[in-house]
Backbone as CSV, one residue per row, in Angstrom:
resi,resn,N_x,N_y,N_z,CA_x,CA_y,CA_z,C_x,C_y,C_z
1,MET,0.835,-1.209,0.000,0.000,0.000,0.000,0.867,1.254,0.000
2,LYS,2.005,1.222,0.750,2.908,2.371,0.753,3.432,2.656,-0.643
3,LEU,3.808,1.592,-1.380,4.321,1.780,-2.736,3.275,2.402,-3.633
4,ALA,2.022,2.004,-3.476,0.946,2.565,-4.294,0.774,4.047,-4.025
5,LEU,0.829,4.427,-2.736,0.678,5.838,-2.402,1.841,6.656,-2.934
6,ILE,3.066,6.130,-2.821,4.237,6.839,-3.337,4.148,6.998,-4.839
7,ALA,3.730,5.953,-5.536,3.613,6.025,-6.992,2.564,7.044,-7.404
8,ALA,1.451,7.073,-6.689,0.398,8.033,-7.014,0.880,9.454,-6.803
9,LEU,1.612,9.701,-5.700,2.121,11.041,-5.434,3.154,11.453,-6.464
10,THR,4.023,10.505,-6.882,5.013,10.799,-7.906,4.338,11.180,-9.205
11,PHE,3.300,10.462,-9.591,2.544,10.788,-10.807,1.972,12.188,-10.718
12,LEU,1.414,12.533,-9.550,0.769,13.825,-9.372,1.768,14.952,-9.525
13,LEU,2.931,14.837,-8.881,3.912,15.906,-8.939,4.530,16.017,-10.323
14,THR,4.745,14.894,-11.001,5.313,14.925,-12.340,4.357,15.561,-13.329
15,ALA,3.093,15.204,-13.253,2.112,15.707,-14.209,1.889,17.201,-14.067
16,THR,1.912,17.719,-12.827,1.664,19.147,-12.640,2.933,19.961,-12.763
17,GLY,4.089,19.323,-12.641,5.343,20.043,-12.728,5.646,20.841,-11.481
18,ALA,4.877,20.687,-10.408,5.092,21.446,-9.182,4.335,20.777,-8.057
19,PHE,4.568,21.293,-6.845,3.814,20.806,-5.710,2.484,21.536,-5.687
20,ALA,1.535,21.087,-6.489,0.253,21.759,-6.649,-0.610,21.525,-5.421
21,GLN,-1.576,22.416,-5.224,-2.561,22.219,-4.173,-3.426,21.016,-4.518
22,THR,-3.701,20.193,-3.515,-4.537,19.019,-3.745,-5.602,18.921,-2.656
23,SER,-6.645,18.190,-2.979,-7.707,17.911,-2.015,-8.026,16.423,-2.094
24,THR,-8.128,15.769,-0.934,-8.437,14.337,-0.891,-9.783,14.116,-0.204
25,THR,-10.647,13.352,-0.869,-11.964,13.008,-0.351,-12.001,11.508,-0.101
26,THR,-12.445,11.092,1.061,-12.510,9.661,1.388,-13.944,9.153,1.262
27,LEU,-14.065,7.844,0.992,-15.371,7.223,0.835,-15.281,5.774,1.312
28,SER,-16.241,5.353,2.092,-16.263,3.971,2.592,-17.337,3.182,1.840
29,SER,-17.101,2.990,0.542,-18.087,2.274,-0.271,-17.742,0.802,-0.428
30,GLY,-16.517,0.428,-0.050,-16.064,-0.932,-0.301,-15.322,-1.032,-1.612
31,LEU,-15.718,-0.231,-2.613,-15.038,-0.243,-3.909,-14.049,0.906,-4.042
32,ILE,-14.419,2.090,-3.546,-13.577,3.277,-3.647,-13.144,3.695,-2.255
33,PHE,-11.850,4.001,-2.116,-11.319,4.415,-0.824,-11.187,5.938,-0.735
34,ASN,-10.563,6.562,-1.755,-10.429,8.018,-1.735,-10.163,8.565,-3.119
35,LEU,-10.278,9.881,-3.229,-10.082,10.601,-4.492,-9.248,11.834,-4.204
36,THR,-8.145,11.991,-4.930,-7.266,13.158,-4.782,-7.261,13.952,-6.073
37,VAL,-7.452,15.271,-5.958,-7.593,16.147,-7.124,-6.721,17.381,-6.941
38,THR,-6.047,17.824,-8.011,-5.388,19.126,-7.981,-6.465,20.199,-8.071
39,THR,-6.460,21.139,-7.129,-7.565,22.087,-7.024,-7.292,23.426,-7.691
40,GLY,-6.066,23.720,-8.056,-5.796,24.922,-8.829,-5.622,26.166,-7.979
41,PRO,-5.786,27.345,-8.622,-6.316,27.513,-9.977,-5.378,26.956,-11.038
42,ILE,-5.970,26.346,-12.084,-5.199,25.702,-13.143,-5.485,26.425,-14.453
43,THR,-4.436,26.891,-15.111,-4.568,27.691,-16.319,-4.459,26.830,-17.571
44,ALA,-4.781,27.429,-18.717,-4.736,26.722,-20.000,-3.349,26.132,-20.243
45,GLY,-3.331,24.887,-20.738,-2.075,24.203,-21.008,-1.543,23.406,-19.839
46,HIS,-2.256,23.404,-18.711,-1.847,22.639,-17.533,-2.943,21.635,-17.182
47,PRO,-2.557,20.523,-16.542,-3.543,19.460,-16.313,-4.234,19.517,-14.961
48,VAL,-5.484,19.077,-14.960,-6.154,18.673,-13.730,-5.827,17.196,-13.544
49,VAL,-5.185,16.857,-12.446,-4.756,15.478,-12.211,-5.669,14.850,-11.161
50,VAL,-6.205,13.682,-11.487,-7.150,12.983,-10.618,-6.589,11.598,-10.295
51,THR,-6.510,11.267,-9.020,-6.020,9.957,-8.573,-7.057,9.338,-7.639
52,MET,-7.498,8.138,-7.969,-8.493,7.434,-7.163,-7.906,6.107,-6.690
53,ARG,-8.096,5.804,-5.415,-7.692,4.518,-4.863,-8.930,3.691,-4.579
54,GLY,-8.895,2.430,-5.008,-10.038,1.556,-4.803,-9.678,0.107,-5.059
55,GLN,-10.689,-0.712,-5.252,-10.456,-2.123,-5.535,-9.765,-2.267,-6.892
56,PRO,-8.813,-3.169,-7.010,-8.066,-3.306,-8.265,-8.865,-4.027,-9.345
57,GLY,-8.375,-3.891,-10.595,-8.936,-4.627,-11.715,-10.226,-4.068,-12.267
58,GLY,-10.518,-2.801,-12.000,-11.773,-2.213,-12.462,-11.602,-1.307,-13.669
59,ILE,-12.706,-0.706,-14.055,-12.728,0.288,-15.130,-13.138,1.614,-14.493
60,ALA,-12.305,2.638,-14.654,-12.530,3.905,-13.974,-12.615,5.048,-14.974
61,THR,-13.492,6.004,-14.684,-13.621,7.239,-15.468,-13.799,8.405,-14.497
62,PHE,-13.614,9.637,-15.007,-13.820,10.804,-14.155,-14.402,11.949,-14.962
63,ASP,-14.994,12.913,-14.242,-15.582,14.114,-14.841,-14.903,15.340,-14.253
64,VAL,-14.698,16.363,-15.094,-14.240,17.674,-14.642,-15.175,18.703,-15.253
65,GLY,-16.027,19.299,-14.437,-16.998,20.240,-14.968,-17.896,19.568,-15.988
66,SER,-17.935,20.146,-17.197,-18.780,19.598,-18.265,-18.086,18.510,-19.071
67,HIS,-16.845,18.207,-18.747,-16.090,17.165,-19.459,-16.330,15.832,-18.745
68,MET,-17.089,14.953,-19.392,-17.594,13.753,-18.737,-16.957,12.485,-19.301
69,GLY,-16.859,11.472,-18.443,-16.431,10.151,-18.888,-14.992,10.061,-19.348
70,LEU,-14.106,10.858,-18.758,-12.686,10.822,-19.138,-12.037,9.562,-18.564
71,PRO,-11.177,8.900,-19.329,-10.639,7.616,-18.871,-9.574,7.760,-17.793
72,MET,-9.506,6.763,-16.949,-8.439,6.643,-15.961,-7.754,5.301,-16.174
73,GLU,-6.453,5.277,-15.922,-5.690,4.046,-16.072,-5.226,3.566,-14.704
74,GLU,-5.235,2.245,-14.532,-4.745,1.664,-13.286,-3.247,1.448,-13.398
75,GLY,-2.496,2.187,-12.586,-1.042,2.037,-12.583,-0.658,1.022,-11.537
76,PRO,-0.200,1.489,-10.354,-0.030,0.536,-9.248,-1.382,-0.098,-8.924
77,ARG,-1.344,-1.282,-8.366,-2.577,-2.040,-8.105,-3.572,-1.207,-7.284
78,GLY,-4.757,-0.996,-7.848,-5.808,-0.273,-7.160,-5.679,1.239,-7.174
79,VAL,-4.690,1.779,-7.893,-4.517,3.234,-7.996,-4.821,3.649,-9.427
80,TYR,-5.902,4.378,-9.606,-6.367,4.799,-10.929,-6.037,6.279,-11.120
81,GLN,-5.480,6.595,-12.289,-5.006,7.961,-12.518,-5.476,8.467,-13.871
82,GLY,-5.835,9.728,-13.908,-6.236,10.361,-15.155,-5.948,11.849,-15.089
83,SER,-5.913,12.498,-16.239,-5.675,13.937,-16.261,-6.458,14.570,-17.395
84,TYR,-6.807,15.817,-17.196,-7.492,16.608,-18.222,-6.715,17.895,-18.430
85,MET,-6.343,18.190,-19.697,-5.587,19.385,-20.010,-6.536,20.564,-20.199
86,VAL,-6.387,21.585,-19.365,-7.261,22.762,-19.430,-6.996,23.524,-20.727
87,ASN,-8.084,23.937,-21.412,-7.931,24.731,-22.630,-8.464,26.136,-22.411
88,VAL,-8.299,27.010,-23.412,-8.628,28.429,-23.251,-10.118,28.673,-23.069
89,ASN,-10.951,27.696,-23.397,-12.397,27.864,-23.238,-12.905,27.414,-21.873
90,ASP,-12.025,26.857,-21.048,-12.418,26.373,-19.723,-12.290,27.503,-18.705
91,ASN,-13.409,28.065,-18.297,-13.400,29.111,-17.271,-14.509,28.832,-16.271
92,MET,-14.153,28.068,-15.245,-15.100,27.709,-14.191,-14.394,27.826,-12.847
93,PRO,-14.762,28.812,-12.033,-14.094,28.961,-10.740,-14.371,27.815,-9.773
94,GLN,-15.460,27.056,-10.003,-15.775,25.925,-9.128,-16.302,24.755,-9.955
95,ALA,-15.419,24.126,-10.712,-15.807,22.970,-11.523,-15.820,21.716,-10.655
96,PRO,-16.955,21.007,-10.577,-16.993,19.781,-9.771,-16.165,18.669,-10.419
97,VAL,-15.596,17.823,-9.583,-14.811,16.672,-10.048,-15.379,15.411,-9.406
98,ALA,-15.657,14.415,-10.241,-16.197,13.152,-9.743,-15.522,12.000,-10.478
99,ALA,-15.541,10.820,-9.858,-14.957,9.633,-10.486,-15.869,8.438,-10.234
100,ARG,-15.794,7.461,-11.149,-16.600,6.244,-11.048,-15.710,5.026,-11.236
101,LEU,-16.078,3.946,-10.560,-15.319,2.706,-10.656,-16.293,1.536,-10.786
102,VAL,-16.033,0.687,-11.787,-16.819,-0.531,-11.996,-15.881,-1.719,-11.814
103,VAL,-16.227,-2.610,-10.881,-15.403,-3.785,-10.589,-16.316,-4.990,-10.397
104,ASP,-16.100,-6.029,-11.196,-16.821,-7.300,-11.034,-18.338,-7.107,-10.941
105,GLY,-18.868,-6.265,-11.796,-20.313,-6.058,-11.828,-20.826,-5.042,-10.839
106,GLY,-20.010,-4.649,-9.888,-20.407,-3.617,-8.932,-19.868,-2.263,-9.361
107,SER,-20.505,-1.205,-8.879,-20.051,0.135,-9.253,-20.207,1.078,-8.068
108,ALA,-19.380,2.132,-8.085,-19.449,3.166,-7.060,-18.932,4.460,-7.661
109,SER,-19.321,5.573,-7.062,-18.853,6.876,-7.517,-18.468,7.723,-6.323
110,ILE,-17.650,8.736,-6.576,-17.177,9.634,-5.524,-17.035,11.027,-6.118
111,THR,-17.429,12.028,-5.366,-17.309,13.424,-5.795,-16.375,14.152,-4.842
112,SER,-15.446,14.903,-5.408,-14.484,15.626,-4.582,-15.187,16.671,-3.729
113,ASN,-14.761,16.766,-2.465,-15.300,17.803,-1.582,-14.891,19.203,-2.022
114,GLN,-13.794,19.287,-2.790,-13.263,20.577,-3.215,-13.319,20.682,-4.735
115,PRO,-14.109,21.611,-5.296,-14.100,21.790,-6.748,-12.773,22.379,-7.213
116,VAL,-12.547,22.325,-8.509,-11.295,22.829,-9.076,-11.567,24.126,-9.828
117,ALA,-10.633,25.061,-9.738,-10.751,26.337,-10.444,-10.048,26.232,-11.791
118,LEU,-10.822,26.308,-12.877,-10.272,26.267,-14.236,-10.181,27.697,-14.758
119,VAL,-8.975,28.099,-15.151,-8.737,29.478,-15.582,-8.195,29.436,-17.010
120,GLY,-9.081,29.103,-17.962,-8.632,28.894,-19.332,-8.070,30.128,-19.996
121,ASN,-8.834,31.211,-20.062,-8.356,32.407,-20.767,-7.894,33.504,-19.828
122,GLY,-7.799,33.202,-18.544,-7.259,34.170,-17.603,-8.263,35.206,-17.133
123,LEU,-9.553,35.037,-17.455,-10.529,36.045,-17.049,-10.909,35.923,-15.581
124,PHE,-10.720,34.736,-15.021,-10.956,34.547,-13.596,-9.612,34.394,-12.907
125,SER,-9.388,35.139,-11.842,-8.131,35.045,-11.118,-8.362,35.308,-9.646
126,PRO,-7.915,34.403,-8.769,-8.101,34.629,-7.344,-7.130,35.639,-6.750
127,LEU,-6.046,35.989,-7.466,-5.049,36.924,-6.962,-5.105,38.279,-7.655
128,ILE,-5.558,38.307,-8.895,-5.569,39.527,-9.706,-7.002,39.980,-9.912
129,SER,-7.274,41.252,-9.636,-8.628,41.770,-9.820,-8.797,42.530,-11.122
130,ASN,-7.708,43.086,-11.661,-7.851,43.866,-12.892,-6.504,44.011,-13.588
131,VAL,-6.542,43.968,-14.919,-5.365,44.226,-15.752,-5.798,45.110,-16.910
132,SER,-5.009,46.119,-17.234,-5.314,46.973,-18.385,-4.035,47.307,-19.130
133,CYS,-4.196,47.578,-20.419,-3.060,47.855,-21.301,-3.473,48.944,-22.287
134,ASN,-2.578,49.898,-22.560,-2.888,50.990,-23.477,-2.358,50.744,-24.882
135,CYS,-2.168,49.456,-25.216,-1.504,49.122,-26.482,-2.431,49.188,-27.686
136,GLY,-3.750,49.201,-27.489,-4.652,49.155,-28.631,-4.617,47.786,-29.287
137,SER,-4.879,47.745,-30.593,-4.925,46.459,-31.300,-3.717,46.223,-32.192
138,THR,-2.933,47.269,-32.466,-1.742,47.121,-33.307,-0.581,47.924,-32.728
139,MET,0.631,47.431,-32.984,1.844,48.139,-32.586,2.883,47.997,-33.692
140,HIS,3.811,48.961,-33.743,4.893,48.973,-34.725,6.206,49.242,-33.991
141,PRO,7.366,48.975,-34.636,8.650,49.263,-33.996,8.721,50.705,-33.501
142,GLY,9.147,50.851,-32.258,9.205,52.166,-31.634,8.000,52.492,-30.780
143,ASP,6.895,51.785,-30.989,5.702,52.008,-30.159,5.922,51.408,-28.770
144,SER,5.379,52.083,-27.769,5.500,51.613,-26.388,4.130,51.353,-25.786
145,MET,4.098,50.465,-24.821,2.870,50.183,-24.095,3.144,50.247,-22.603
146,THR,2.093,50.542,-21.857,2.121,50.459,-20.398,1.018,49.519,-19.968
147,ILE,1.362,48.577,-19.109,0.381,47.625,-18.593,0.308,47.786,-17.088
148,THR,-0.902,47.843,-16.561,-1.103,47.966,-15.123,-1.890,46.764,-14.616
149,MET,-1.618,46.387,-13.380,-2.271,45.240,-12.762,-2.616,45.584,-11.320
150,VAL,-3.824,45.208,-10.904,-4.263,45.371,-9.517,-4.493,43.983,-8.938
151,GLY,-3.849,43.701,-7.811,-3.987,42.379,-7.210,-3.504,42.368,-5.782
152,MET,-3.128,41.196,-5.312,-2.620,41.056,-3.955,-1.308,41.819,-3.811
153,ALA,-1.116,42.430,-2.643,0.100,43.204,-2.400,1.283,42.290,-2.086
154,ASP,2.480,42.849,-2.260,3.747,42.186,-1.909,4.032,40.962,-2.765
155,GLY,3.557,40.978,-4.010,3.864,39.901,-4.943,4.949,40.317,-5.927
156,VAL,5.212,39.429,-6.854,6.155,39.703,-7.947,5.357,39.686,-9.238
157,GLY,5.263,40.837,-9.889,4.485,40.959,-11.121,5.360,40.899,-12.358
158,SER,4.816,40.308,-13.408,5.498,40.272,-14.696,4.442,40.149,-15.778
159,PHE,4.859,40.314,-17.038,3.902,40.166,-18.126,4.602,39.667,-19.373
160,ASP,3.788,39.102,-20.284,4.271,38.598,-21.562,3.641,39.405,-22.682
161,VAL,4.428,39.652,-23.714,3.913,40.234,-24.955,4.339,39.295,-26.076
162,GLY,3.425,38.416,-26.497,3.786,37.430,-27.501,4.928,36.563,-27.021
163,ARG,5.995,36.521,-27.809,7.136,35.670,-27.465,8.058,36.292,-26.424
164,HIS,7.840,37.538,-26.071,8.629,38.189,-25.019,8.001,37.831,-23.670
165,LYS,8.695,37.010,-22.891,8.131,36.453,-21.673,8.809,37.045,-20.431
166,GLY,8.030,37.145,-19.360,8.584,37.501,-18.060,9.116,38.908,-17.944
167,ILE,8.495,39.866,-18.628,8.919,41.262,-18.522,8.528,41.763,-17.136
168,PRO,9.464,42.305,-16.367,9.159,42.637,-14.965,8.210,43.821,-14.822
169,MET,7.415,43.770,-13.744,6.550,44.868,-13.355,6.999,45.378,-11.986
170,THR,6.709,46.647,-11.716,7.074,47.273,-10.448,5.816,47.506,-9.615
171,GLU,5.865,47.152,-8.330,4.758,47.448,-7.427,4.979,48.851,-6.859
172,TYR,4.301,49.841,-7.429,4.535,51.234,-7.039,3.723,51.653,-5.814
173,SER,2.696,50.898,-5.486,1.956,51.066,-4.238,1.343,49.712,-3.923
174,PRO,0.915,49.465,-2.684,0.437,48.119,-2.318,-0.655,47.594,-3.251
175,GLY,-0.336,46.488,-3.937,-1.290,45.842,-4.824,-1.426,46.455,-6.200
176,ASN,-0.638,47.482,-6.509,-0.686,48.136,-7.820,0.657,47.966,-8.525
177,TYR,0.611,47.336,-9.703,1.817,46.999,-10.440,1.776,47.649,-11.817
178,VAL,2.963,48.030,-12.331,3.033,48.653,-13.648,4.271,48.122,-14.384
179,GLY,4.148,47.981,-15.695,5.270,47.550,-16.525,5.215,48.231,-17.867
180,HIS,6.349,48.229,-18.565,6.454,48.935,-19.840,7.145,48.041,-20.874
181,PHE,6.775,48.207,-22.124,7.366,47.436,-23.221,7.401,48.306,-24.458
182,THR,8.531,48.262,-25.188,8.689,48.997,-26.434,9.015,48.020,-27.554
183,CYS,8.280,48.093,-28.652,8.533,47.217,-29.796,9.850,47.588,-30.460
184,ALA,10.626,46.581,-30.805,11.884,46.779,-31.498,11.758,46.295,-32.943
185,ALA,12.708,46.690,-33.772,12.731,46.206,-35.151,12.852,44.680,-35.141
186,GLY,12.045,44.022,-35.919,12.042,42.560,-35.959,10.979,41.930,-35.089
187,ASP,10.326,42.733,-34.243,9.221,42.210,-33.441,7.958,42.166,-34.293
188,VAL,7.777,41.057,-34.988,6.601,40.903,-35.853,5.819,39.682,-35.381
189,GLU,4.632,39.913,-34.845,3.730,38.842,-34.423,2.309,39.291,-34.721
190,PRO,1.654,38.691,-35.709,0.307,39.143,-36.081,-0.768,38.823,-35.057
191,ASN,-0.477,37.920,-34.118,-1.510,37.512,-33.160,-0.877,37.249,-31.790
192,ALA,-0.327,38.304,-31.193,0.334,38.179,-29.898,-0.670,38.387,-28.768
193,ARG,-0.449,37.673,-27.667,-1.281,37.873,-26.466,-0.474,38.638,-25.434
194,VAL,-1.155,39.522,-24.696,-0.546,40.229,-23.584,-1.144,39.656,-22.306
195,VAL,-0.296,39.045,-21.473,-0.756,38.346,-20.272,0.051,38.828,-19.077
196,ALA,-0.646,39.173,-17.989,0.009,39.580,-16.746,0.055,38.409,-15.778
197,HIS,1.114,38.358,-14.969,1.306,37.274,-14.007,1.611,37.864,-12.634
198,LEU,1.136,37.195,-11.600,1.425,37.605,-10.228,1.810,36.382,-9.420
199,ASN,2.985,36.425,-8.825,3.487,35.334,-7.996,3.659,35.835,-6.568
200,MET,3.149,35.057,-5.612,3.187,35.437,-4.209,4.288,34.686,-3.464
201,PRO,4.760,35.233,-2.336,5.883,34.622,-1.613,5.638,33.180,-1.177
202,MET,4.378,32.799,-0.914,4.092,31.440,-0.447,3.883,30.458,-1.589
203,GLY,4.099,30.900,-2.834,4.023,29.996,-3.970,2.779,30.119,-4.812
204,GLU,1.751,30.861,-4.337,0.554,31.036,-5.145,0.900,31.853,-6.389
205,ALA,0.259,31.526,-7.490,0.509,32.243,-8.736,-0.775,32.318,-9.544
206,SER,-0.927,33.397,-10.291,-2.107,33.554,-11.118,-1.775,34.429,-12.307
207,SER,-2.607,34.343,-13.340,-2.403,35.095,-14.562,-3.729,35.655,-15.048
208,MET,-3.657,36.738,-15.808,-4.856,37.327,-16.398,-4.489,37.943,-17.743
209,VAL,-5.346,37.709,-18.732,-5.118,38.234,-20.075,-5.491,39.711,-20.120
210,ALA,-4.568,40.533,-20.626,-4.843,41.958,-20.814,-5.374,42.225,-22.212
211,THR,-4.737,41.610,-23.213,-5.151,41.760,-24.611,-5.000,40.420,-25.304
212,PRO,-6.100,39.800,-25.758,-5.984,38.466,-26.359,-5.407,38.476,-27.766
213,HIS,-5.566,39.588,-28.508,-5.114,39.630,-29.898,-4.466,40.978,-30.177
214,LEU,-3.139,40.996,-30.191,-2.373,42.195,-30.505,-1.533,41.946,-31.747
215,ALA,-1.704,42.782,-32.762,-0.926,42.646,-34.006,0.301,43.533,-33.923
216,ILE,1.497,42.900,-33.862,2.754,43.630,-33.900,3.270,43.571,-35.331
217,LEU,3.256,44.708,-36.006,3.507,44.769,-37.449,4.827,45.499,-37.735
218,PRO,5.429,45.256,-38.925,6.685,45.921,-39.273,6.518,47.438,-39.332
């Protein structure tokens, strides 16, 4: 049993790429023992990881919000694992997560006590309340932009402009961040996104889209 728990935890940390927040729900059904879910917030391109422990040799599926019947695979004996990759259309601050197990003609289901926050396009953020940018819809070499962000105080702010990642922001007053970017010659991206990021000292992180479609032209 120890090996199964270690394997499940290793899968969880590998799939998320970090020590993500998790929630474990227990159930005394005889078929299902518990369900562990990454609770997020989880942004587009990152997985919701679901691990269920129960009787071995069954067929398991799980649901995340409106995404139903997703398959789970049994790795270590009795440990079923599955993941769902969040996309830009997934925006649910409280998406329910449930799993089902069928073994030898019997079946059981379990619902996580903690829903998961899906932040597909960055419009929902538990740390950031507002982001704005004066860039308009097009930019050319020599044009400059200013991006402002309002969120939790004492964080580290940064932003992306297309392929330019991690441009630093300054917290000029508690919870108010500002950053600047100037287009250079060769910066050509017809469909760049402007995204602000906020990282907190205890490891919490969140992002919000400022401009989904920015044309950087010659």
